[in-house]
N, C-alpha and C positions, 0 to 999 in steps of 0.2 A: 496611208498609214505610214508609207515610207518616211514622209515628213514628221512624224513624229520621230522615229529615228535618229533625224539628222540633228532633229531641237536637240533631245537628249544628249546628242553626239556634242554641238554646242554648247551645251549647257554643263557639261563636264570638262570642257576641255576652259572655260570663265571661272570655273571653281579651281580647279587646278593652278591655273595660271593666275588667280590674287591669292589662292595659298602659298605656291613660291613667293610670291611676289612679298607678302608679309612677312618670311621667313628671312627673308634675302634682306628687307628694311632692319627687323627688329636683330640680327647679326651685325648689321651695319654702323649700328646705332644705337648707345646707350641713351635713354629718356629719362630725363630725371624730373623730378615735381617740383614747383615753385620755390622751393624753401634749399631744397639740392642745389639749382639752380644761382641763385644768389649765396648760396655760400661758397660756390666756387668763381664765377663768370668773372671776379675783378682780377682775378689771376690769368685770367684765360683768353683767348678773344672771341670776343662777342658779335658775331657775326648775325648780320638782319636778311636774310633770301630774300627778302620781298619784293616788289617793285620798288622805285625809288619813289612814287609817287604815294606810295601806301607809306613809305618812310618816312616821306616829308609830313606823312598825315600825324602823326606821331609813333615813337620806337623807343625801345628801353634805353636809360641813360648809360651813355659809352658804347653802343653799335655803333658797327661798323656796315655800309651796306656794299654788299656781293650779291647782288640776284641772281638767284638760279639762271636767268635764259643768259649774263653774262661769266657766272661760273667754270665753264667748260675753258675759258679766256683768259679771266682774272685770278684762276687759282691758288698760282703761286705766290700772290700777293699776303697769302696766308701762313702762316709759317709751321713748318709739320714739327717743328719739336716742341710746341706751346699747345696745350689743349685747346678746342675750338668746340665752341657753347655757338648751335645753332639755333634758330626758331626763327620760325613764318607766321601766318597768319593763323591758321589750324594744324600743324607738326606734317603736314603731306609733302610739302615741298623742299623741308629741313630735311627730313627722311630721304628724295632725291637725292637731295647734297651732302648729305651724308655719306649717299653711296659710292658718290664719284671721289667723294674725298678719301675715302676708304681705297678704291683701286688706283689712287694717284700714291698713294703712302700713308694717306697720315690714320694714327692709332689711337689718338685720343680724342673722339667727337662726341658728343651731346648735345641732344635736344631740348627744350623746353615742351611738358607734358602738356599738349592741351595748345601750345602756341601763344602767340601776344594776345588773342583777344581775350586767354583769359589770365592773363598777367594781373596783378594788383600791385607791383613796386612800382618805381617812379618811374620815369618817361618824361621826354622829349617831345617836345611841336613844333616844328619848323613855322 
């Protein structure tokens, strides 16, 4: 019976952790629909946070590749005074990237709802 209590406690902790992270992500980044994203990304810094191999396989026209795995070292390449439009494959990595940028003082951070996999606009393939 004690293993049931342990399991319940672990499950509770996992659920609370997931909820807290979801709230932190929501606070760190504004999610935009594709239409809203298209409206503003030409005036912003468009950053693809996927890995180089994914980026080379196809990316939104005009995007710069700064993978999340390198963002802690390369965030200074992104200007804090201009809006930052982020995207990844599904929107998970871009949310984490947004949290890092928010911690570093970036105010205008946006991400593409659904990520690159749902993008139907112009792309470039290397």
